[in-house]
C-alpha positions as YAML, in Angstrom:
chain: A
units: angstrom
residues:
- id: 1
  name: UNK
  ca: [0.00, 0.00, 0.00]
- id: 2
  name: UNK
  ca: [1.28, 3.45, -0.90]
- id: 3
  name: UNK
  ca: [2.29, 5.77, 1.94]
- id: 4
  name: UNK
  ca: [0.88, 9.25, 1.44]
- id: 5
  name: UNK
  ca: [0.19, 12.32, 3.48]
- id: 6
  name: UNK
  ca: [-2.63, 11.71, 5.98]
- id: 7
  name: UNK
  ca: [-6.04, 13.05, 5.12]
- id: 8
  name: UNK
  ca: [-8.36, 14.58, 7.63]
- id: 9
  name: UNK
  ca: [-12.03, 13.80, 7.60]
- id: 10
  name: UNK
  ca: [-12.40, 12.83, 3.94]
- id: 11
  name: UNK
  ca: [-14.25, 9.70, 2.78]
- id: 12
  name: UNK
  ca: [-13.26, 7.45, -0.13]
- id: 13
  name: UNK
  ca: [-14.81, 8.39, -3.46]
- id: 14
  name: UNK
  ca: [-15.88, 4.77, -3.86]
- id: 15
  name: UNK
  ca: [-15.93, 2.14, -1.09]
- id: 16
  name: UNK
  ca: [-13.11, -0.32, -1.62]
- id: 17
  name: UNK
  ca: [-10.58, 2.27, -2.75]
- id: 18
  name: UNK
  ca: [-8.58, 4.84, -0.81]
- id: 19
  name: UNK
  ca: [-8.95, 7.61, -3.40]
- id: 20
  name: UNK
  ca: [-10.61, 10.76, -2.08]
- id: 21
  name: UNK
  ca: [-12.00, 13.66, -4.08]
- id: 22
  name: UNK
  ca: [-11.70, 17.40, -3.92]
- id: 23
  name: UNK
  ca: [-10.43, 20.24, -6.04]
- id: 24
  name: UNK
  ca: [-7.86, 22.96, -6.23]
- id: 25
  name: UNK
  ca: [-9.35, 26.45, -6.03]
- id: 26
  name: UNK
  ca: [-7.07, 27.20, -8.99]
- id: 27
  name: UNK
  ca: [-9.86, 25.64, -11.09]
- id: 28
  name: UNK
  ca: [-11.86, 28.83, -10.54]
- id: 29
  name: UNK
  ca: [-9.01, 31.17, -11.44]
- id: 30
  name: UNK
  ca: [-10.98, 33.25, -13.95]
- id: 31
  name: UNK
  ca: [-13.90, 33.82, -11.61]
- id: 32
  name: UNK
  ca: [-11.54, 34.66, -8.74]
- id: 33
  name: UNK
  ca: [-9.54, 37.09, -10.86]
- id: 34
  name: UNK
  ca: [-12.75, 38.74, -12.09]
- id: 35
  name: UNK
  ca: [-13.84, 39.41, -8.51]
- id: 36
  name: UNK
  ca: [-16.85, 37.11, -8.69]
- id: 37
  name: UNK
  ca: [-16.02, 35.66, -5.27]
- id: 38
  name: UNK
  ca: [-14.14, 36.46, -2.13]
- id: 39
  name: UNK
  ca: [-12.56, 33.47, -0.41]
- id: 40
  name: UNK
  ca: [-15.55, 32.79, 1.83]
- id: 41
  name: UNK
  ca: [-17.90, 32.94, -1.15]
- id: 42
  name: UNK
  ca: [-15.69, 30.61, -3.14]
- id: 43
  name: UNK
  ca: [-15.74, 28.02, -0.36]
- id: 44
  name: UNK
  ca: [-19.53, 28.41, -0.10]
- id: 45
  name: UNK
  ca: [-19.86, 27.61, -3.82]
- id: 46
  name: UNK
  ca: [-17.69, 24.52, -3.50]
- id: 47
  name: UNK
  ca: [-19.76, 23.30, -0.56]
- id: 48
  name: UNK
  ca: [-23.10, 23.95, -2.27]
- id: 49
  name: UNK
  ca: [-21.93, 22.05, -5.36]
- id: 50
  name: UNK
  ca: [-20.70, 19.08, -3.33]
- id: 51
  name: UNK
  ca: [-17.30, 19.03, -5.01]
- id: 52
  name: UNK
  ca: [-15.17, 18.85, -1.87]
- id: 53
  name: UNK
  ca: [-14.16, 17.81, 0.64]
- id: 54
  name: UNK
  ca: [-10.49, 18.12, -0.28]
- id: 55
  name: UNK
  ca: [-9.39, 21.71, -0.79]
- id: 56
  name: UNK
  ca: [-6.08, 22.63, -2.41]
- id: 57
  name: UNK
  ca: [-4.75, 26.13, -2.92]
- id: 58
  name: UNK
  ca: [-1.98, 27.88, -4.81]
- id: 59
  name: UNK
  ca: [-0.75, 30.04, -1.97]
- id: 60
  name: UNK
  ca: [0.35, 33.00, -4.09]
- id: 61
  name: UNK
  ca: [-3.12, 33.20, -5.59]
- id: 62
  name: UNK
  ca: [-5.25, 32.70, -2.49]
- id: 63
  name: UNK
  ca: [-3.31, 34.40, 0.31]
- id: 64
  name: UNK
  ca: [-3.11, 38.16, -0.04]
- id: 65
  name: UNK
  ca: [-0.28, 38.39, 2.50]
- id: 66
  name: UNK
  ca: [1.66, 35.57, 0.77]
- id: 67
  name: UNK
  ca: [4.03, 34.04, 1.68]
- id: 68
  name: UNK
  ca: [2.86, 34.69, 5.24]
- id: 69
  name: UNK
  ca: [-0.58, 34.26, 6.77]
- id: 70
  name: UNK
  ca: [-2.10, 36.56, 9.35]
- id: 71
  name: UNK
  ca: [-3.78, 35.28, 12.52]
- id: 72
  name: UNK
  ca: [-7.06, 36.71, 11.18]
- id: 73
  name: UNK
  ca: [-6.74, 34.72, 7.95]
- id: 74
  name: UNK
  ca: [-5.94, 31.53, 9.86]
- id: 75
  name: UNK
  ca: [-9.01, 31.94, 12.09]
- id: 76
  name: UNK
  ca: [-11.32, 32.66, 9.16]
- id: 77
  name: UNK
  ca: [-9.88, 29.74, 7.18]
- id: 78
  name: UNK
  ca: [-10.24, 27.22, 9.98]
- id: 79
  name: UNK
  ca: [-13.74, 28.44, 10.83]
- id: 80
  name: UNK
  ca: [-14.81, 27.97, 7.19]
- id: 81
  name: UNK
  ca: [-13.33, 24.47, 7.07]
- id: 82
  name: UNK
  ca: [-15.09, 23.49, 10.27]
- id: 83
  name: UNK
  ca: [-18.36, 24.91, 8.96]
- id: 84
  name: UNK
  ca: [-18.16, 23.12, 5.62]
- id: 85
  name: UNK
  ca: [-16.47, 19.91, 6.72]
- id: 86
  name: UNK
  ca: [-13.60, 20.41, 4.28]
- id: 87
  name: UNK
  ca: [-10.20, 18.72, 4.48]
- id: 88
  name: UNK
  ca: [-7.03, 20.63, 3.53]
- id: 89
  name: UNK
  ca: [-5.24, 18.58, 0.89]
- id: 90
  name: UNK
  ca: [-2.29, 20.43, -0.67]
- id: 91
  name: UNK
  ca: [-0.67, 23.82, -0.16]
- id: 92
  name: UNK
  ca: [0.93, 24.97, -3.40]
- id: 93
  name: UNK
  ca: [4.27, 26.62, -2.64]
- id: 94
  name: UNK
  ca: [5.97, 28.80, -5.22]
- id: 95
  name: UNK
  ca: [9.66, 29.48, -5.46]
- id: 96
  name: UNK
  ca: [9.62, 33.01, -6.86]
- id: 97
  name: UNK
  ca: [13.33, 33.31, -7.53]
- id: 98
  name: UNK
  ca: [12.80, 36.51, -9.52]
- id: 99
  name: UNK
  ca: [10.97, 38.52, -6.88]
- id: 100
  name: UNK
  ca: [13.79, 41.04, -7.01]
- id: 101
  name: UNK
  ca: [14.40, 42.83, -10.29]
- id: 102
  name: UNK
  ca: [18.16, 43.05, -9.91]
- id: 103
  name: UNK
  ca: [18.98, 39.38, -9.23]
- id: 104
  name: UNK
  ca: [17.66, 35.93, -8.47]
- id: 105
  name: UNK
  ca: [17.33, 34.63, -4.95]
- id: 106
  name: UNK
  ca: [20.40, 33.22, -3.24]
- id: 107
  name: UNK
  ca: [20.19, 29.65, -1.87]
- id: 108
  name: UNK
  ca: [19.66, 31.06, 1.62]
- id: 109
  name: UNK
  ca: [16.83, 33.28, 0.40]
- id: 110
  name: UNK
  ca: [15.20, 30.33, -1.40]
- id: 111
  name: UNK
  ca: [15.34, 28.37, 1.83]
- id: 112
  name: UNK
  ca: [13.91, 31.16, 4.01]
- id: 113
  name: UNK
  ca: [11.17, 31.98, 1.50]
- id: 114
  name: UNK
  ca: [10.12, 28.33, 1.34]
- id: 115
  name: UNK
  ca: [10.23, 27.88, 5.10]
- id: 116
  name: UNK
  ca: [7.85, 30.83, 5.49]
- id: 117
  name: UNK
  ca: [5.40, 29.04, 3.22]
- id: 118
  name: UNK
  ca: [5.83, 25.77, 5.11]
- id: 119
  name: UNK
  ca: [4.89, 27.55, 8.32]
- id: 120
  name: UNK
  ca: [1.86, 29.10, 6.61]
- id: 121
  name: UNK
  ca: [0.77, 25.66, 5.37]
- id: 122
  name: UNK
  ca: [1.09, 24.23, 8.87]
- id: 123
  name: UNK
  ca: [-0.90, 27.10, 10.39]
- id: 124
  name: UNK
  ca: [-3.75, 26.39, 7.95]
- id: 125
  name: UNK
  ca: [-3.73, 22.66, 8.67]
- id: 126
  name: UNK
  ca: [-2.29, 21.35, 5.43]
- id: 127
  name: UNK
  ca: [-0.47, 18.01, 5.63]
- id: 128
  name: UNK
  ca: [1.30, 18.37, 2.26]
- id: 129
  name: UNK
  ca: [3.19, 21.11, 0.44]
- id: 130
  name: UNK
  ca: [3.66, 21.06, -3.31]
- id: 131
  name: UNK
  ca: [7.19, 22.20, -4.08]
- id: 132
  name: UNK
  ca: [8.72, 23.51, -7.31]
- id: 133
  name: UNK
  ca: [12.39, 22.76, -6.65]
- id: 134
  name: UNK
  ca: [13.96, 19.44, -5.83]
- id: 135
  name: UNK
  ca: [17.53, 20.68, -5.71]
- id: 136
  name: UNK
  ca: [19.28, 18.23, -3.38]
- id: 137
  name: UNK
  ca: [20.79, 20.83, -1.06]
- id: 138
  name: UNK
  ca: [17.52, 22.72, -0.67]
- id: 139
  name: UNK
  ca: [15.62, 19.50, -0.02]
- id: 140
  name: UNK
  ca: [18.11, 18.46, 2.66]
- id: 141
  name: UNK
  ca: [17.79, 21.82, 4.38]
- id: 142
  name: UNK
  ca: [13.99, 21.79, 4.21]
- id: 143
  name: UNK
  ca: [13.51, 18.24, 5.47]
- id: 144
  name: UNK
  ca: [14.07, 19.03, 9.19]
- id: 145
  name: UNK
  ca: [11.49, 21.84, 8.90]
- id: 146
  name: UNK
  ca: [9.02, 19.44, 7.27]
- id: 147
  name: UNK
  ca: [9.62, 16.98, 10.10]
- id: 148
  name: UNK
  ca: [9.12, 19.67, 12.72]
- id: 149
  name: UNK
  ca: [5.83, 20.76, 11.12]
- id: 150
  name: UNK
  ca: [4.69, 17.23, 10.17]
- id: 151
  name: UNK
  ca: [4.57, 18.06, 6.45]
- id: 152
  name: UNK
  ca: [5.06, 15.92, 3.37]
- id: 153
  name: UNK
  ca: [6.82, 17.49, 0.37]
- id: 154
  name: UNK
  ca: [5.67, 16.67, -3.15]
- id: 155
  name: UNK
  ca: [7.49, 17.89, -6.26]
- id: 156
  name: UNK
  ca: [4.98, 18.49, -9.05]
- id: 157
  name: UNK
  ca: [5.49, 16.15, -12.00]
- id: 158
  name: UNK
  ca: [3.80, 18.03, -14.83]
- id: 159
  name: UNK
  ca: [3.73, 17.90, -18.63]
- id: 160
  name: UNK
  ca: [5.74, 17.50, -20.72]
- id: 161
  name: UNK
  ca: [7.72, 15.34, -18.25]
- id: 162
  name: UNK
  ca: [6.90, 11.80, -17.20]
- id: 163
  name: UNK
  ca: [8.02, 9.50, -14.37]
- id: 164
  name: UNK
  ca: [11.02, 8.32, -16.39]
- id: 165
  name: UNK
  ca: [12.13, 11.61, -17.92]
- id: 166
  name: UNK
  ca: [15.83, 12.35, -17.22]
- id: 167
  name: UNK
  ca: [15.05, 15.24, -14.85]
- id: 168
  name: UNK
  ca: [12.58, 13.12, -12.89]
- id: 169
  name: UNK
  ca: [15.01, 10.20, -12.72]
- id: 170
  name: UNK
  ca: [17.53, 12.58, -11.11]
- id: 171
  name: UNK
  ca: [14.93, 13.59, -8.51]
- id: 172
  name: UNK
  ca: [14.08, 9.95, -7.87]
- id: 173
  name: UNK
  ca: [17.79, 9.29, -7.26]
- id: 174
  name: UNK
  ca: [17.95, 12.24, -4.86]
- id: 175
  name: UNK
  ca: [14.98, 10.89, -2.94]
- id: 176
  name: UNK
  ca: [16.57, 7.46, -2.77]
- id: 177
  name: UNK
  ca: [19.81, 8.88, -1.38]
- id: 178
  name: UNK
  ca: [17.98, 10.93, 1.26]
- id: 179
  name: UNK
  ca: [15.65, 8.08, 2.16]
- id: 180
  name: UNK
  ca: [12.73, 9.96, 3.73]
- id: 181
  name: UNK
  ca: [9.06, 9.00, 3.36]
- id: 182
  name: UNK
  ca: [8.23, 12.71, 3.57]
- id: 183
  name: UNK
  ca: [9.53, 13.16, 0.01]
- id: 184
  name: UNK
  ca: [7.51, 12.32, -3.06]
- id: 185
  name: UNK
  ca: [5.67, 13.58, -6.10]
- id: 186
  name: UNK
  ca: [2.48, 15.39, -6.99]
- id: 187
  name: UNK
  ca: [1.31, 13.60, -10.12]
- id: 188
  name: UNK
  ca: [-0.32, 15.87, -12.69]
- id: 189
  name: UNK
  ca: [-2.36, 14.10, -15.35]
- id: 190
  name: UNK
  ca: [-1.32, 16.63, -17.99]
- id: 191
  name: UNK
  ca: [1.70, 14.33, -18.37]
- id: 192
  name: UNK
  ca: [-0.36, 11.38, -19.61]
- id: 193
  name: UNK
  ca: [-2.71, 12.69, -22.28]
- id: 194
  name: UNK
  ca: [-3.58, 10.78, -25.45]
- id: 195
  name: UNK
  ca: [-4.69, 13.84, -27.45]
- id: 196
  name: UNK
  ca: [-4.54, 17.60, -27.37]
- id: 197
  name: UNK
  ca: [-7.39, 19.23, -25.51]
- id: 198
  name: UNK
  ca: [-10.30, 20.50, -27.63]
- id: 199
  name: UNK
  ca: [-10.17, 23.66, -25.54]
- id: 200
  name: UNK
  ca: [-6.79, 24.79, -26.87]
- id: 201
  name: UNK
  ca: [-7.70, 23.71, -30.40]
- id: 202
  name: UNK
  ca: [-10.81, 25.92, -30.24]
- id: 203
  name: UNK
  ca: [-8.67, 28.77, -28.93]
- id: 204
  name: UNK
  ca: [-6.14, 28.44, -31.72]
- id: 205
  name: UNK
  ca: [-8.94, 28.22, -34.26]
- id: 206
  name: UNK
  ca: [-10.36, 31.51, -33.00]
- id: 207
  name: UNK
  ca: [-6.87, 32.98, -33.31]
- id: 208
  name: UNK
  ca: [-6.78, 32.18, -37.01]
- id: 209
  name: UNK
  ca: [-5.51, 28.63, -37.51]
- id: 210
  name: UNK
  ca: [-7.38, 26.70, -40.18]
- id: 211
  name: UNK
  ca: [-8.47, 23.06, -39.73]
- id: 212
  name: UNK
  ca: [-5.44, 21.90, -41.74]
- id: 213
  name: UNK
  ca: [-3.14, 23.84, -39.40]
- id: 214
  name: UNK
  ca: [-4.72, 22.28, -36.34]
- id: 215
  name: UNK
  ca: [-4.39, 18.85, -37.90]
- id: 216
  name: UNK
  ca: [-0.68, 19.43, -38.56]
- id: 217
  name: UNK
  ca: [-0.22, 20.69, -35.00]
- id: 218
  name: UNK
  ca: [-1.70, 17.49, -33.60]
- id: 219
  name: UNK
  ca: [0.46, 15.34, -35.88]
- id: 220
  name: UNK
  ca: [3.61, 17.09, -34.66]
- id: 221
  name: UNK
  ca: [2.45, 16.90, -31.03]
- id: 222
  name: UNK
  ca: [1.99, 13.12, -31.28]
- id: 223
  name: UNK
  ca: [5.62, 12.46, -32.26]
- id: 224
  name: UNK
  ca: [8.28, 11.35, -29.79]
- id: 225
  name: UNK
  ca: [10.58, 14.33, -30.33]
- id: 226
  name: UNK
  ca: [11.31, 16.53, -27.32]
- id: 227
  name: UNK
  ca: [9.28, 19.65, -26.69]
- id: 228
  name: UNK
  ca: [11.78, 22.05, -28.22]
- id: 229
  name: UNK
  ca: [12.05, 20.03, -31.40]
- id: 230
  name: UNK
  ca: [8.29, 19.72, -31.76]
- id: 231
  name: UNK
  ca: [7.73, 23.40, -31.07]
- id: 232
  name: UNK
  ca: [10.44, 24.27, -33.59]
- id: 233
  name: UNK
  ca: [8.87, 22.05, -36.24]
- id: 234
  name: UNK
  ca: [5.50, 23.70, -35.70]
- id: 235
  name: UNK
  ca: [7.03, 27.19, -35.96]
- id: 236
  name: UNK
  ca: [8.65, 26.18, -39.24]
- id: 237
  name: UNK
  ca: [5.30, 24.90, -40.47]
- id: 238
  name: UNK
  ca: [3.62, 28.19, -39.56]
- id: 239
  name: UNK
  ca: [6.21, 30.07, -41.60]
- id: 240
  name: UNK
  ca: [5.46, 27.91, -44.65]
- id: 241
  name: UNK
  ca: [1.81, 28.89, -44.27]
- id: 242
  name: UNK
  ca: [2.64, 32.58, -43.98]
- id: 243
  name: UNK
  ca: [1.50, 32.67, -40.34]
- id: 244
  name: UNK
  ca: [3.56, 34.68, -37.88]
- id: 245
  name: UNK
  ca: [4.15, 32.49, -34.79]
- id: 246
  name: UNK
  ca: [3.96, 35.58, -32.58]
- id: 247
  name: UNK
  ca: [0.34, 36.07, -33.70]
- id: 248
  name: UNK
  ca: [-0.49, 33.08, -31.49]
- id: 249
  name: UNK
  ca: [1.17, 34.60, -28.43]
- id: 250
  name: UNK
  ca: [2.28, 31.94, -25.96]
- id: 251
  name: UNK
  ca: [-0.25, 29.37, -27.14]
- id: 252
  name: UNK
  ca: [1.96, 27.84, -29.84]
- id: 253
  name: UNK
  ca: [4.35, 26.65, -27.11]
- id: 254
  name: UNK
  ca: [1.71, 25.97, -24.47]
- id: 255
  name: UNK
  ca: [0.23, 23.44, -26.88]
- id: 256
  name: UNK
  ca: [3.31, 21.32, -26.20]
- id: 257
  name: UNK
  ca: [4.38, 22.07, -22.64]
- id: 258
  name: UNK
  ca: [0.88, 21.71, -21.18]
- id: 259
  name: UNK
  ca: [0.03, 18.51, -23.05]
- id: 260
  name: UNK
  ca: [2.26, 15.51, -22.40]
- id: 261
  name: UNK
  ca: [1.72, 12.11, -23.98]
- id: 262
  name: UNK
  ca: [3.55, 9.75, -21.66]
- id: 263
  name: UNK
  ca: [2.06, 6.26, -21.35]
- id: 264
  name: UNK
  ca: [-0.24, 6.20, -18.25]
- id: 265
  name: UNK
  ca: [1.31, 2.90, -17.22]
- id: 266
  name: UNK
  ca: [4.47, 4.78, -16.23]
- id: 267
  name: UNK
  ca: [2.70, 6.13, -13.13]
- id: 268
  name: UNK
  ca: [3.13, 2.64, -11.68]
- id: 269
  name: UNK
  ca: [6.90, 3.17, -11.66]
- id: 270
  name: UNK
  ca: [6.64, 5.83, -8.95]
- id: 271
  name: UNK
  ca: [3.35, 4.89, -7.32]
- id: 272
  name: UNK
  ca: [4.83, 4.43, -3.81]
- id: 273
  name: UNK
  ca: [6.15, 8.00, -4.02]
- id: 274
  name: UNK
  ca: [2.99, 9.71, -5.29]
- id: 275
  name: UNK
  ca: [1.70, 11.75, -2.37]
- id: 276
  name: UNK
  ca: [-1.01, 13.77, -4.10]
- id: 277
  name: UNK
  ca: [-2.70, 13.95, -7.50]
- id: 278
  name: UNK
  ca: [-3.60, 16.90, -9.69]
- id: 279
  name: UNK
  ca: [-6.51, 15.38, -11.58]
- id: 280
  name: UNK
  ca: [-5.95, 17.70, -14.52]
- id: 281
  name: UNK
  ca: [-8.68, 18.05, -17.11]
- id: 282
  name: UNK
  ca: [-9.76, 20.48, -19.81]
- id: 283
  name: UNK
  ca: [-13.13, 19.26, -21.11]
- id: 284
  name: UNK
  ca: [-15.95, 16.86, -20.34]
- id: 285
  name: UNK
  ca: [-17.81, 15.69, -23.44]
- id: 286
  name: UNK
  ca: [-21.44, 14.70, -24.00]
- id: 287
  name: UNK
  ca: [-20.64, 11.15, -22.85]
- id: 288
  name: UNK
  ca: [-19.18, 12.35, -19.54]
- id: 289
  name: UNK
  ca: [-15.60, 11.58, -20.61]
- id: 290
  name: UNK
  ca: [-12.45, 13.69, -20.82]
- id: 291
  name: UNK
  ca: [-11.75, 13.60, -24.56]
- id: 292
  name: UNK
  ca: [-7.98, 14.11, -24.25]
- id: 293
  name: UNK
  ca: [-7.19, 12.19, -21.04]
- id: 294
  name: UNK
  ca: [-8.03, 8.50, -20.64]
- id: 295
  name: UNK
  ca: [-9.30, 8.57, -17.06]
- id: 296
  name: UNK
  ca: [-10.29, 4.88, -16.91]
- id: 297
  name: UNK
  ca: [-6.76, 3.84, -17.99]
- id: 298
  name: UNK
  ca: [-5.07, 6.23, -15.55]
- id: 299
  name: UNK
  ca: [-7.33, 5.41, -12.61]
- id: 300
  name: UNK
  ca: [-6.73, 1.71, -13.23]
- id: 301
  name: UNK
  ca: [-3.03, 2.26, -12.48]
- id: 302
  name: UNK
  ca: [-3.79, 4.07, -9.23]
- id: 303
  name: UNK
  ca: [-6.28, 1.47, -8.03]
- id: 304
  name: UNK
  ca: [-3.91, -1.37, -8.89]
- id: 305
  name: UNK
  ca: [-1.05, 0.47, -7.18]
- id: 306
  name: UNK
  ca: [-3.00, 1.00, -3.96]
- id: 307
  name: UNK
  ca: [-2.83, 4.78, -4.08]
- id: 308
  name: UNK
  ca: [-4.25, 6.41, -0.96]
- id: 309
  name: UNK
  ca: [-4.94, 10.13, -1.04]
- id: 310
  name: UNK
  ca: [-6.66, 12.89, -2.93]
- id: 311
  name: UNK
  ca: [-7.47, 13.28, -6.58]
- id: 312
  name: UNK
  ca: [-7.63, 17.07, -6.61]
- id: 313
  name: UNK
  ca: [-9.62, 18.22, -9.65]
- id: 314
  name: UNK
  ca: [-7.73, 20.84, -11.62]
- id: 315
  name: UNK
  ca: [-9.70, 22.35, -14.48]
- id: 316
  name: UNK
  ca: [-7.16, 24.20, -16.56]
- id: 317
  name: UNK
  ca: [-9.44, 25.02, -19.44]
- id: 318
  name: UNK
  ca: [-9.47, 28.57, -18.10]
- id: 319
  name: UNK
  ca: [-5.98, 28.95, -19.60]
- id: 320
  name: UNK
  ca: [-7.55, 28.82, -23.06]
- id: 321
  name: UNK
  ca: [-11.22, 29.71, -22.51]
- id: 322
  name: UNK
  ca: [-12.83, 33.10, -22.00]
- id: 323
  name: UNK
  ca: [-14.68, 33.95, -18.79]
- id: 324
  name: UNK
  ca: [-18.15, 32.36, -18.82]
- id: 325
  name: UNK
  ca: [-17.28, 30.15, -21.79]
- id: 326
  name: UNK
  ca: [-17.58, 27.21, -19.40]
- id: 327
  name: UNK
  ca: [-18.83, 26.58, -15.87]
- id: 328
  name: UNK
  ca: [-15.90, 25.15, -13.91]
- id: 329
  name: UNK
  ca: [-18.06, 24.11, -10.96]
- id: 330
  name: UNK
  ca: [-20.33, 22.03, -13.20]
- id: 331
  name: UNK
  ca: [-17.31, 20.59, -14.99]
- id: 332
  name: UNK
  ca: [-15.65, 19.52, -11.74]
- id: 333
  name: UNK
  ca: [-18.90, 17.88, -10.65]
- id: 334
  name: UNK
  ca: [-19.01, 15.91, -13.93]
- id: 335
  name: UNK
  ca: [-15.36, 15.02, -13.63]
- id: 336
  name: UNK
  ca: [-15.96, 13.62, -10.14]
- id: 337
  name: UNK
  ca: [-18.65, 11.40, -11.66]
- id: 338
  name: UNK
  ca: [-16.13, 10.24, -14.28]
- id: 339
  name: UNK
  ca: [-13.53, 9.47, -11.60]
- id: 340
  name: UNK
  ca: [-16.05, 7.50, -9.56]
- id: 341
  name: UNK
  ca: [-17.08, 5.47, -12.62]
- id: 342
  name: UNK
  ca: [-13.44, 4.81, -13.40]
- id: 343
  name: UNK
  ca: [-12.68, 3.68, -9.85]
- id: 344
  name: UNK
  ca: [-15.70, 1.37, -9.83]
- id: 345
  name: UNK
  ca: [-14.62, -0.17, -13.14]
- id: 346
  name: UNK
  ca: [-11.05, -0.64, -11.90]
- id: 347
  name: UNK
  ca: [-12.24, -2.26, -8.65]
- id: 348
  name: UNK
  ca: [-14.51, -4.61, -10.57]
- id: 349
  name: UNK
  ca: [-11.65, -5.55, -12.90]
- id: 350
  name: UNK
  ca: [-9.24, -6.02, -10.00]
- id: 351
  name: UNK
  ca: [-11.60, -8.23, -8.01]
- id: 352
  name: UNK
  ca: [-12.89, -10.35, -10.91]
...
């Protein structure tokens, strides 16, 4: 059975598995940025929709006094969680090395900045912190703080990387040398997609790409070349079509670095070290499926591997969709239904 950060008060999504459901408030980024909700209102919406109980945050987005928390914020946060019956799942730390304009952070500044966030996570009751750096020296320095605060550290494994990418293999080796169960990964399902999301294809279509251009983009995306080579090939293609790559802004590259196509079976290679899951998704179709991410295949690996912890729904369609183009709350609710169906199917297959 996989060792993960302890959960507090959450129930399994489906009896017979240890997968729990929730979401990251990052899923409602557009509504938050537009001022539709304050934090209390956002938590009220999540409760009313029944898409908890696990609540994840990106600290820099949610906490106005980031990286610190005030006593008033802590009281309000804990009162809201008690009222709604929520369980804190993951505190998203950032390592903002460029906070100063004149230079990057020194190693000591990186350490102090991260420790401040660890203490904020602990004050809010989070058992796990998502980290963005797994530099061996920083990890070694942070580990005693994590032990003091009873925190688990999870490095986010995100597209276009996979469990066996060279960078991730280096991190796995670092973890093995250090030998602490407090170290692991946050698995993001953007790594294991089988197609590009319809959301970004619609966006690029609105920006002027013709159907033949979108078809060529998907053909290039599906190759095994690295991200830089694929992006370069697509830029060359755009030039042959008389399309200025800059007319697409950042989306020409985001098409590759936000959509990985690693085989879902590779999650099994690090399953004992997966401490938390970003259940990334972009769309839910008329059949209740994610058209670009094979949830039944992915969930099968996690059920077989005995994963215990949260699947934190992360709707990232807002990166490509306009405000009010979609209802993220309704989409998360439908995605939870998809995850439950996938767990049930995996349990049935396992026990047959």
